[in-house]
DOFINU-780378 format. One record per residue: x, y, z of N, C-alpha, C, O in turn. Coordinates in steps of 0.02 Angstrom, whole numbers, plus 50000, padded with zeros to 5 digits. Atoms other than C-alpha are relative to their C-alpha. Layout:
XYZXYZXYZXYZ
...
END
This chain:
499965005750046518314642549396500634996150016501174998950023
499445004349982519424627649436500374998049938500094994649894
499595001650058520834626049310500464994150012500874992549969
499575005749986521674611149393499854994349953499274993149934
500095005650046521954596349280499764993950039499824993550100
500295005949968521154579549313500524995850035501124996350021
499555004349963521894566949431500354995049954500904992749970
499695004850046522234555349282500655002849972501144999149966
499384997050025523514567749212500535000150055501114998850042
499534999749945524294569749383500314993250014500904992650031
499745006749988524444550949402500474997949944500994994849957
499595002150056525144548549227500665003849997501195000949984
499404995950003526374562949234499915005950047499655011150027
500104994949949526394573149394500375006449983500125011949995
499614994150018527754584749330499665004249947499655010449952
500354996450053526774589249173499385003650027499265009450010
500604996949970525184592449273500185006250040499825011250038
499794994449959526124603849390500205006049956500035011749972
499804994650046526874613849245499395003349967499365009449960
500604997450032525184615549159499605004350048499355009650029
500374996149950524344621549319500355006650014500035011750023
499624993949988525754634049348499925004949943499855011049954
500094995750058525604640649171499315003249998499245009149983
500684997449999523714642349187499925005550052499595010550039
500044994949947523914652149350500335006449977500075011849990
499644994150025525184663849269499585003849948499585009949947
500414996850051524004667049123499415003750031499215009050007
500554996749966522574671049242500235006650031499885011750026
499744993949969523654683649336500165005249947500025011149957
499834995350054524284691249173499385003249971499375009249958
500624997350027522514693149106499675004850048499375009850027
500304995849949521924700649270500345006850004500025011950014
499614993849993523324713649272500045004049935500305009549934
499964996550065523144718149088499545006049999498955005350015
500434994150001522504736049068499424999249952499504996449897
500595000550043520754737048997500055005149944500195011049955
499904995750058520784744048821499515005950000499695011449980
500494994649999519194754148845500205005550050500125011450036
499784995049951519894762549001500595004049973500645010049984
499434996550030521504766548908499775005149949500015010849948
500264995450050520524774248765499655005950033499715011650011
500364994749964519444783948887500495005150028500385011250023
499504995549972520984791048973500345004149945500475010149953
499694996550055521784795448806499555005549972499785010949954
500484994950023520204804548751500005006050047499985011750025
499984994649951520254814548913500635004249991500615010349999
499374996450010522074819048878499955004549938500175010349940
500094996050060521644824948702499585006250016499755011849995
500434994449982520254835848775500385005050044500295011050037
499624995649956521424842648908500495004449960500555010349974
499524996250041522724847848778499625005049957499875010549945
500414995350039521354855648671499795006050042499825011750020
500194994649954520754865648822500605004450015500545010550019
499394996249988522554870748857500135004949942500355010549954
499894995650057522664877948681499525005850000499695011249976
500464994449994521114888348713500275005150050500205011250039
499694995449952522014895648865500595003649967500695009649980
499444996950035523564898848756499745005549954500045010849948
500304995150044522444907748633499795006350038499935011950017
500214994449959521704918648770500595003950027500585010150030
499404996749974523424922248844500345004149946500585009649958
499704996450055524084927248673499625006449984499935011649970
500414994050013522634939248646500125005350054500175011250039
499874995349945522934946948818500665003649991500705009649999
499344996950011524774949848781499985004849941500295010249942
500054995750058524334957148611499665006550018499865011949995
500354993949978523114969348691500465004550041500485010650031
499544996149959524414974548820500565003249959500835008349977
499494997350044525634977348678499745006049960500095010849947
500304994850043524444988048575499795006250040499815011750014
500264994449961523774998848717500475006150004500235011749996
499574994049998525335010048734500005004049936500085010149938
500034996350064525215014348549499375004249995499345008849954
500624996149999523465020948586500005005150056499485008150072
499924995249944524135031848729499574998050060499315002350096
500365002649942523265020648856500504996450045500784991350025
499525002849954524365016849006499644996550058499294999750097
500305003749945523795002949123500514997950052500334996050108
499465001949955525484999249202499924992850026500084991250083
500085007149981525064980649202500674996549994500854992550037
499335002950009526764975649133500475005749982500275010949957
499504995150019528374985049110500104999949924499994994849891
499894999550072528784991048935500564995149980501094995050011
499495004850021529734977148842500635003549976500615008949948
499364997350025531574980148807500054999349925500385003349891
500005001250073531294973148633499274999349977499024993849971
500725000150016529504977948583499834995949938499334992349937
500155003750062529594970648407500034992550011499624988749986
499935007149986530194953748470499424997650043499164992150034
500565001749956528854953748605499364999449958498974994749967
500605000150043527514957748474500024993949955499504990649945
499935005850044528184944248356499864993550039499514989150014
500105006049959528214931148496499274999050017499014993450017
500715000349983526444935448545499584997549941499134993549949
500365002250059525824933248367500144992749983499704989149961
499845007150010526744916648351499624995650048499404990150030
500395003749951525894910848510499284999349978498984993949983
500695000250025524194915348438499934995349940499474991249937
500025004250059524574906948272500064992650018499694988449993
499905007049981525204890948354499404997350038499224991550032
500605002149963523674890448469499454997949952499124992849963
500515001650050522514890748319500184993649962499764989249952
499785005850039523554878048221499944993650041499674988650017
500005006149959523754865548364499294998350024499144992450034
500705001549982521914867348414499674996149944499304991349957
500275003750058521454861648238500274992949998499894988149990
499695006650004522694847248238499774995450056499684989450046
500225004149944522154841448410499274998149993499084992550009
500715001550007520304842748373499884994349952499454990049964
500105005250051520454831748219500534994550005500524989849965
499515005349986521924821448287500364997949935500394992149917
499675001150064522904823248126500684996750007500924993449961
499325002449990524584818348201500024995950064499604996650108
499905004049939525204805848331500025004550061500335009850060
500074995849940524834812348506500685002150027500805008150039
499354998449970526624811348574500405004849957500725009449982
499634995550045527364819648420499695007050002500055012050009
500344993650001526054833448416500125004050064500295009950063
499924996649935526154837448602500735001850012500885007150039
499294998649992528054836248603500215006149961500585010349986
499844994150042528184848748459499695006350030500015011550032
500344994149973526904860348540500375002750061500495008850065
499674997549939527784861248709500725002349986500975006850019
499344997650019529494862848627499955007149972500375011449988
500114993350027528834877748530499825005050055500045010750055
500204995649945528044884848688500615002250042500655008050063
499404998349961529714884148780500425005149963500695009749993
499634995150040530564893348636499665006850004500005011950012
500374993749996529194906648638500075003150070500125009250076
499904997549931529374908048828500685003350006500755008550039
499324997149998531234911148805500025006749963500355011449987
500004993650038530914924648673499645005550039499875011250041
500384995049961529604933348781500415002250061500435008150077
499594998449942530744932348933500595004549981500745009350015
499434996050024532224939148835499785007149984500135012050000
500224993450021531204953548765499755004450057499645010450048
500264996149943530604958748939500495000450058500305002550113
499504999049947532224958249039500334993850027500604993950082
499665006349982532874940249046499714996950064499124997750078
500235004149943532774929549205499665004250054499255001750092
500304995649949532304944549314499305002249981498945005250021
500674998150023530734947249211499474995650032499604989750046
500555004049973529064941649281499794994549951499504989449971
500195005050050528804932149119500434993750002500284988849969
499595006049992530174919949168499604994350033499804988550028
500445005149971528784910949263499694995649946499434990249960
500275004050055528224904849091500384993449993500094988449973
499615006250002529644892049099499674994650043499584988950022
500305004849953528854883849251499314997849976499144992049980
500675001650024527104884849177500034995049943499634990349941
499965004550058527634876249015500204992950022499924988049998
499785006649977528544862049104499464996650041499364990550034
500525002849957527154859549231499424997249958499194991649969
500565002450041525774858349100500214994449953499834989749941
499765005350043526834847748984500084993450036499974988150008
499895006149961527224835349122499354996450016499364990450032
500655003249987525364832049147499834995149945499554989749958
500225004150057525134824748973500554996049967500414991349930
499445003650031526874818748923500224994150044500174994550105
499695005349961527644802048975500605002750039500875008050023
499504997349954528944803749113500665001749965500965006949979
499374998650033530474802548999499965006349958500425010449958
500084994050041529794815748881499925006250045500165011650028
500094994449953529284826649030500685002250028500815008250033
499344998349975531044825749100500435003149944500845007549956
499644997150057531734829248926499785007249988500205011549972
500254993150007530614844648916500305004550053500495010150039
499704996149945531244850549086500735001549987500975007149996
499284999150014533064847749037500115005049943500545009349947
499934995450056532834856748871499835007150020500155011949996
500194993349976531984871348958500565003150041500705009050035
499444997549958533414872849083500585002449956500865007849967
499454998150046534704873148942499835006549964500255011049958
500204994050036533714886148845499985006150046500155011650025
500034994549952533464896649002500715002750013500805008850014
499314997849989535354897149036500275003649938500605008849944
499764996950062535714900948853499725007149992500085011749975
500324993550007534454915248849500305005150047500425010950028
499744995349951535144922949008500705002449982500855008449986
499314998050016536964922748955500035003749933500465008049923
500044996250062536494928648781499795007250014500055011949984
500224993349981535594943348861500585004150029500645010050015
499424996549970537174947648960500475002549946500755007949951
499524998350052538214947748801499755005649955500155009949933
500244995350051537074958248690499665006250029499565011049992
500344994249971536214970148812500505005750011501015004750043
499534994349992537034987448805500085002050073500645003650094
499954998249929536624991248987500314994350039500214988550021
499685005249960537624981849119499494995050028498994997050057
500455005249975536804965149163500444994450027500844991549991
499605005249968537554952849287499634993350001499024993150003
500295006749997537274934149289499684998950068500004999950120
500365001249937535974929549419500014992450013499524988950001
499915007249990536644912349466499514997150051499234991750038
500485002949951535564909749623499314998949970499004993749982
500675000750030533964912849525499994994649946499504990949939
499955005250052534544901849381499974993050031499614988750007
499995006549966534914887349499499314998550030499074992850027
500665000849970533254890049589499494997749947499114993049958
500465001850053532284889349426500164993049973499704989249958
499815006650026533264874149366499744994450046499484989450022
500245005049952532844864449525499244999449998498974993950000
500735000150004531014869449514499764996549937499304992549939
500205002950064530894864549330500104992450000499654988749979
499885007250000531694847449353499544996550049499274991150034
500455003149950530684843749511499294999749975498944994849984
500684999850026529064849049427499914994749946499404991249945
500055005050053529414838149275499974993050027499574988950003
499985006849972529804822849380499384998550042499064993350033
500555001449953528454824549513499325000049965498924995549976
500654999650033526994829949403499894994249952499354991449949
500075005650047527334816749270499894993450038499534989050015
500095006049959527454803449407499284999650027498984994350025
500694999849975525784808749483499504998649944499024994949953
500455001150058524964809049310500004992649980499484989949963
499955007150017525604791349275499614995750050499294990850031
500365003749949524884785149440499245000849992498874996050001
500724998950011523194793049403499764995949941499224993049942
500165004050060523204784749232499944992650020499454989450002
500005007049979523624767749308499404998450044499094993150038
500575001049955522294769749442499344999849962498904995849976
500614999950039520954774149315499904993649961499354990949956
500045006250038521364759049208499844994150046499434989850029
500095005649954521444747249357499304999750029499034994350039
500654999949969519784752849430499425000049950498845000649970
500534999950050518824752149266499584993750005499844988250008
500475005649999517264741149272499545000849939499225005949933
500394999250062516374737649106499255000250011498895001349962
500724999849988514654737249188499734993250020500114988550030
500325006149978513404723949236499894995349941499324994349920
500045004650056513784711949094500604995350003501104996850036
499455004750001514874696949062500565002849957500445007149915
499434997550039516604699748990499914998349926500145001949883
500125001950070516054690448832499545005049966499675007149909
500464995150029514594702248804500345006749990500225010249940
499644993650005515714717148838500465000149940500485005149903
499535000350055517014711548712499645000049933499865003249885
500395000150062515704707748579499745007049983499775009249926
500264993250011514914724848602500545004749976500435008649930
499454995650020516604733648589500264998349931500455002849893
499765002050066517104723448436499525002549946499735004949894
500504997650048515474727748346500055007549992499975010249937
499934992850003515714745948391500625002049958500595006749919
499384998550038517504745748320499894998849926500135002749885
500155001450070516894737748158499585005549969499715007849914
500454994750026515504750548138500375006649992500285010149942
499634993750004516674765148175500495000049941500575005049906
499525000550055517964758848050499645000849933499895004149888
500384999450062516634757147915499785007249988499795009649931
500214993050006516014774747950500585004449979500505008849936
499424995950018517764782147941500234998749929500495003149895
499795001950068518094772747779499455001249949499504999149891
500574998750045516424778547705499734993749967499534993749909
500285006250024515854760647687500474995549962500294989949943
499505004050037517434754447600500294994750048500664996450094
499805005349954517754737547682500764998850000501054997250052
499275001050004519554736247621500365005250042500825003650080
499694994649961520004753147696499844999250074500265000550117
500195001149930519044749047856500424994650032500634995250090
499585005449975520024732947875500705002550015501015000650065
499344997149990521654742747857500025004350063500515004250100
500024995849940521104754947992500054995950064500334998250113
499985004349940520884740548114500604995350000500694991550048
499425004450003522474731748059499824992849987500174988250010
500245006750015521504716647995500054998649926500105003249885
500045001850071521504707047832499285000949978498825001150019
500684999150026520004709547719499564994050015498974994850031
500395006149987519464691447742499774999750073499204998050087
500185000049929519504692947932499465005250014498995004050052
500494994749989518544709247925499314997849973498804998950006
500635002250030517224701847809499684994450042499074994150049
500265005449957517064686547923499675003050062499135000850083
500284996849941516764697848074499325003249984498855002650023
500634996950020515414707447981499454994849992498884995850013
500495005350009514564691347932499794996850066499214995150076
500125002949935514724684548109499495004050040499065001150073
500454995749961513824699448184499425002749957499065007349977
500544998250045512614700948036500015007649986499505011049991
499924992950014513304718147992500165001449927500285007149908
499814999250070513664715247808499435002949959499505004049899
END
């Protein structure tokens, strides 16, 4: 489509015509580069599902740890993990992991809280539980110290880069605190393992930065490559607008005032849209 102004405008005021053409070109580029809302929503839905699936894995992992904790009391020795130095704390941490998995699965399924807040709280809690489990099984030398890396890696997939780096930094601080606390309170001699601490710190920060960067690129690529189908952009927008109106009415149980609030519209605008699409 040719957006150039007529020759009459150019003859009357060449400078104005040039400015108008430049502005129109900038608007076209801006509109072209604007992320498609449907693609963004689609990606966000996938992220919600991914975090919900992650909680199912947390639930399974918690059950596995609980079973391994209970087996010795039944005189069943599998030698899968070494006996925890602090059995009660290990048992408590395992139960907290199970409880949080159930709670966050519910909140994620029904999307009761803002995504960033909910996921940020969940992974912060996971890091604390990882520190408790690691402490109860022998500090940084324990095989469970790998939980630090697992928590940061999975968190970086769904969190924005700044929050992912914040999660990595918080995990590193908590890991150092746990290790030096173990040295102070453990009756048996325990030396600081600086090489392993530095190694874990580098892995955690690198994982947070690299994985969050790759996730952001995948998100951008999905949005950029989204095609609404074999229809005009006008038909696509009308269809999506009608769908949004219908969904809002359904969520508000038919209450138009509440539905308008859900969409951030005035009641008059909402009523006009319903009348326009013969949905009233």
